[in-house]
MIFIRO-709455 format. One record per residue (C-alpha): residue in three letters; residue number from 1; x, z, y negated; chain. Coordinates in nm, 4 decimals. Example, Ala and Ser with C-alpha at 12.3 -4.5 7.8 and 13.67 -1.06 7.14 Angstrom:
BEGIN
type ALA	seq 1	x 1.2300	z 0.7800	y 0.4500	mol A;
type SER	seq 2	x 1.3670	z 0.7140	y 0.1060	mol A;
// end
This chain:
BEGIN
type MET	seq 1	x -1.1284	z -1.1546	y -0.6528	mol A;
type ILE	seq 2	x -1.4140	z -1.1077	y -0.4111	mol A;
type VAL	seq 3	x -1.4902	z -0.8424	y -0.1538	mol A;
type LEU	seq 4	x -1.6445	z -0.9699	y 0.1673	mol A;
type ASN	seq 5	x -1.8260	z -0.7750	y 0.4349	mol A;
type LEU	seq 6	x -1.6892	z -0.8910	y 0.7690	mol A;
type ILE	seq 7	x -1.7503	z -0.8247	y 1.1378	mol A;
type CYS	seq 8	x -1.5211	z -0.8933	y 1.4315	mol A;
type GLY	seq 9	x -1.6190	z -1.0238	y 1.7730	mol A;
type THR	seq 10	x -1.6247	z -0.6698	y 1.9153	mol A;
type GLY	seq 11	x -1.8634	z -0.5444	y 1.6452	mol A;
type HIS	seq 12	x -1.6341	z -0.3603	y 1.4025	mol A;
type ARG	seq 13	x -1.7565	z -0.3933	y 1.0426	mol A;
type PHE	seq 14	x -1.5038	z -0.3913	y 0.7596	mol A;
type GLU	seq 15	x -1.4414	z -0.5109	y 0.4037	mol A;
type ALA	seq 16	x -1.1630	z -0.7419	y 0.2893	mol A;
type TRP	seq 17	x -1.0514	z -0.8709	y -0.0505	mol A;
type PHE	seq 18	x -0.9808	z -1.2385	y -0.1142	mol A;
type ALA	seq 19	x -0.8949	z -1.4467	y -0.4175	mol A;
type SER	seq 20	x -1.2064	z -1.6582	y -0.3556	mol A;
type ALA	seq 21	x -1.4533	z -1.7609	y -0.0865	mol A;
type GLU	seq 22	x -1.2379	z -2.0690	y -0.0294	mol A;
type ALA	seq 23	x -0.9318	z -1.8473	y 0.0233	mol A;
type TYR	seq 24	x -1.1221	z -1.6505	y 0.2894	mol A;
type GLU	seq 25	x -1.2372	z -1.9700	y 0.4633	mol A;
type HIS	seq 26	x -0.8829	z -2.1099	y 0.4652	mol A;
type GLN	seq 27	x -0.7286	z -1.7889	y 0.6016	mol A;
type GLU	seq 28	x -1.0057	z -1.7469	y 0.8593	mol A;
type ALA	seq 29	x -0.9574	z -2.1070	y 0.9805	mol A;
type LEU	seq 30	x -0.5868	z -2.0362	y 1.0332	mol A;
type GLY	seq 31	x -0.6637	z -1.7157	y 1.2271	mol A;
type LEU	seq 32	x -0.5032	z -1.4979	y 0.9591	mol A;
type VAL	seq 33	x -0.8027	z -1.2670	y 0.9093	mol A;
type ALA	seq 34	x -0.7978	z -0.9865	y 1.1663	mol A;
type CYS	seq 35	x -1.0033	z -0.6741	y 1.2260	mol A;
type PRO	seq 36	x -0.8099	z -0.3678	y 1.1032	mol A;
type HIS	seq 37	x -0.9490	z -0.1649	y 1.3947	mol A;
type CYS	seq 38	x -0.8731	z -0.3900	y 1.6947	mol A;
type GLN	seq 39	x -0.6828	z -0.6890	y 1.5495	mol A;
type ASP	seq 40	x -0.9510	z -0.9320	y 1.6786	mol A;
type THR	seq 41	x -0.9264	z -1.2603	y 1.4847	mol A;
type GLU	seq 42	x -1.2796	z -1.3702	y 1.5767	mol A;
type VAL	seq 43	x -1.4185	z -1.2688	y 1.2389	mol A;
type SER	seq 44	x -1.7330	z -1.3750	y 1.0541	mol A;
type ARG	seq 45	x -1.8928	z -1.2928	y 0.7193	mol A;
type LEU	seq 46	x -2.1896	z -1.0627	y 0.6827	mol A;
type PRO	seq 47	x -2.4424	z -1.1021	y 0.4017	mol A;
type SER	seq 48	x -2.3211	z -0.9493	y 0.0751	mol A;
type ALA	seq 49	x -2.4991	z -0.8595	y -0.2444	mol A;
type PRO	seq 50	x -2.3808	z -1.0717	y -0.5365	mol A;
type HIS	seq 51	x -2.1744	z -0.9100	y -0.8091	mol A;
type VAL	seq 52	x -2.3099	z -0.9714	y -1.1576	mol A;
type ARG	seq 53	x -2.0717	z -0.9193	y -1.4466	mol A;
type ARG	seq 54	x -2.2608	z -0.7919	y -1.7495	mol A;
type ALA	seq 55	x -1.9900	z -0.8296	y -2.0105	mol A;
type ALA	seq 56	x -1.6482	z -0.9825	y -2.0408	mol A;
type PRO	seq 57	x -1.3724	z -0.7408	y -1.9391	mol A;
type ASP	seq 58	x -1.1432	z -0.6129	y -2.2079	mol A;
type ALA	seq 59	x -0.8075	z -0.4418	y -2.1994	mol A;
type ALA	seq 60	x -0.9593	z -0.1028	y -2.2828	mol A;
type THR	seq 61	x -1.1883	z -0.0976	y -1.9781	mol A;
type HIS	seq 62	x -0.9770	z -0.2993	y -1.7302	mol A;
type PRO	seq 63	x -0.6119	z -0.1978	y -1.7740	mol A;
type ASP	seq 64	x -0.3351	z -0.4011	y -1.6152	mol A;
type ILE	seq 65	x -0.3028	z -0.2678	y -1.2587	mol A;
type ALA	seq 66	x 0.0621	z -0.3748	y -1.2291	mol A;
type ALA	seq 67	x 0.1530	z -0.1884	y -1.5481	mol A;
type LEU	seq 68	x -0.0347	z 0.1227	y -1.4338	mol A;
type THR	seq 69	x 0.1366	z 0.1114	y -1.0950	mol A;
type SER	seq 70	x 0.4775	z 0.0708	y -1.2554	mol A;
type ARG	seq 71	x 0.4192	z 0.3669	y -1.4893	mol A;
type MET	seq 72	x 0.2904	z 0.5815	y -1.2027	mol A;
type LEU	seq 73	x 0.5934	z 0.5062	y -0.9839	mol A;
type ALA	seq 74	x 0.8314	z 0.5735	y -1.2734	mol A;
type ARG	seq 75	x 0.6652	z 0.9109	y -1.3341	mol A;
type ILE	seq 76	x 0.6823	z 1.0042	y -0.9650	mol A;
type ALA	seq 77	x 1.0502	z 0.9068	y -0.9538	mol A;
type ALA	seq 78	x 1.1286	z 1.1032	y -1.2718	mol A;
type GLU	seq 79	x 0.9643	z 1.4170	y -1.1327	mol A;
type ALA	seq 80	x 1.1260	z 1.3937	y -0.7866	mol A;
type GLU	seq 81	x 1.4594	z 1.5482	y -0.6951	mol A;
type ASP	seq 82	x 1.7245	z 1.2823	y -0.6321	mol A;
type VAL	seq 83	x 1.8909	z 1.3699	y -0.3001	mol A;
type GLY	seq 84	x 2.0835	z 1.0431	y -0.2786	mol A;
type THR	seq 85	x 2.1961	z 0.9345	y 0.0656	mol A;
type ARG	seq 86	x 2.0849	z 1.2694	y 0.2106	mol A;
type PHE	seq 87	x 1.7245	z 1.1456	y 0.1854	mol A;
type PRO	seq 88	x 1.6558	z 1.1070	y 0.5615	mol A;
type GLU	seq 89	x 1.7971	z 1.4494	y 0.6449	mol A;
type GLU	seq 90	x 1.6220	z 1.6229	y 0.3544	mol A;
type ALA	seq 91	x 1.2884	z 1.4533	y 0.4324	mol A;
type ARG	seq 92	x 1.3148	z 1.5850	y 0.7897	mol A;
type ARG	seq 93	x 1.4021	z 1.9363	y 0.6715	mol A;
type ILE	seq 94	x 1.0954	z 1.9408	y 0.4449	mol A;
type HIS	seq 95	x 0.8699	z 1.7938	y 0.7143	mol A;
type TYR	seq 96	x 0.9824	z 2.0479	y 0.9745	mol A;
type HIS	seq 97	x 0.9536	z 2.3383	y 0.7239	mol A;
type GLU	seq 98	x 1.3290	z 2.4018	y 0.7186	mol A;
type ALA	seq 99	x 1.3385	z 2.3499	y 0.3400	mol A;
type ASP	seq 100	x 1.0982	z 2.4115	y 0.0524	mol A;
type GLU	seq 101	x 0.8297	z 2.1456	y 0.0113	mol A;
type ARG	seq 102	x 0.8952	z 1.9284	y -0.2933	mol A;
type SER	seq 103	x 0.9038	z 1.5669	y -0.4045	mol A;
type ILE	seq 104	x 1.2314	z 1.3939	y -0.3315	mol A;
type ARG	seq 105	x 1.3768	z 1.0484	y -0.3761	mol A;
type GLY	seq 106	x 1.6946	z 0.8866	y -0.2559	mol A;
type GLN	seq 107	x 1.8382	z 0.6121	y -0.0412	mol A;
type ALA	seq 108	x 1.7741	z 0.5342	y 0.3251	mol A;
type THR	seq 109	x 1.8494	z 0.2412	y 0.5491	mol A;
type ILE	seq 110	x 1.5680	z 0.0389	y 0.7006	mol A;
type ALA	seq 111	x 1.6483	z 0.1973	y 1.0379	mol A;
type ASP	seq 112	x 1.6315	z 0.5492	y 0.8865	mol A;
type THR	seq 113	x 1.3006	z 0.4666	y 0.7179	mol A;
type LEU	seq 114	x 1.1497	z 0.3381	y 1.0430	mol A;
type GLU	seq 115	x 1.2682	z 0.6508	y 1.2271	mol A;
type LEU	seq 116	x 1.1107	z 0.8761	y 0.9629	mol A;
type LEU	seq 117	x 0.7825	z 0.6868	y 0.9842	mol A;
type GLY	seq 118	x 0.7989	z 0.7069	y 1.3649	mol A;
type GLU	seq 119	x 0.8300	z 1.0853	y 1.3392	mol A;
type GLY	seq 120	x 0.5171	z 1.0986	y 1.1253	mol A;
type ILE	seq 121	x 0.7080	z 1.1646	y 0.8045	mol A;
type ALA	seq 122	x 0.5326	z 0.9865	y 0.5165	mol A;
type VAL	seq 123	x 0.7827	z 0.7941	y 0.3047	mol A;
type LEU	seq 124	x 0.7281	z 0.5194	y 0.0517	mol A;
type PRO	seq 125	x 1.0058	z 0.2596	y 0.0554	mol A;
type LEU	seq 126	x 1.0592	z 0.1055	y -0.2870	mol A;
type PRO	seq 127	x 1.3034	z -0.1584	y -0.4049	mol A;
type SER	seq 128	x 1.6044	z -0.0324	y -0.5903	mol A;
type SER	seq 129	x 1.5809	z -0.0384	y -0.9689	mol A;
type GLY	seq 130	x 1.9354	z -0.1758	y -0.9772	mol A;
type LYS	seq 131	x 2.0379	z 0.0980	y -1.2209	mol A;
type LYS	seq 132	x 2.3552	z 0.2865	y -1.1369	mol A;
type THR	seq 133	x 2.3474	z 0.6576	y -1.2052	mol A;
type THR	seq 134	x 2.6186	z 0.9187	y -1.1925	mol A;
type HIS	seq 135	x 2.5643	z 1.2853	y -1.1226	mol A;
// end
């Protein structure tokens, strides 16, 4: 992975991560690299300082990000109250201070999720674990 310093045609500076310099060049040629501020696809690289690796990474200093993410999400889910299909309504009640603030989880349709996001209610859609639970 590499981090590139980029600038768009309107002068916004930003960083972006790519698998390699070749990956950036390919995506930029296809017009897939866009400024996060104004969506301008006229993007060019700025000079960057090289990254020098001093030692080979090991598992103790560079843990598996996917495994860490999975453990973190499992912990969040375990600590959140399962409100089932009442999730959209309960998220609104918490957001509008009609219910105590707490972590919740449950099910919502794509339409419900988009409505919550449109109201400024921060939700994190996750795929279902496929596990059936009974309460």
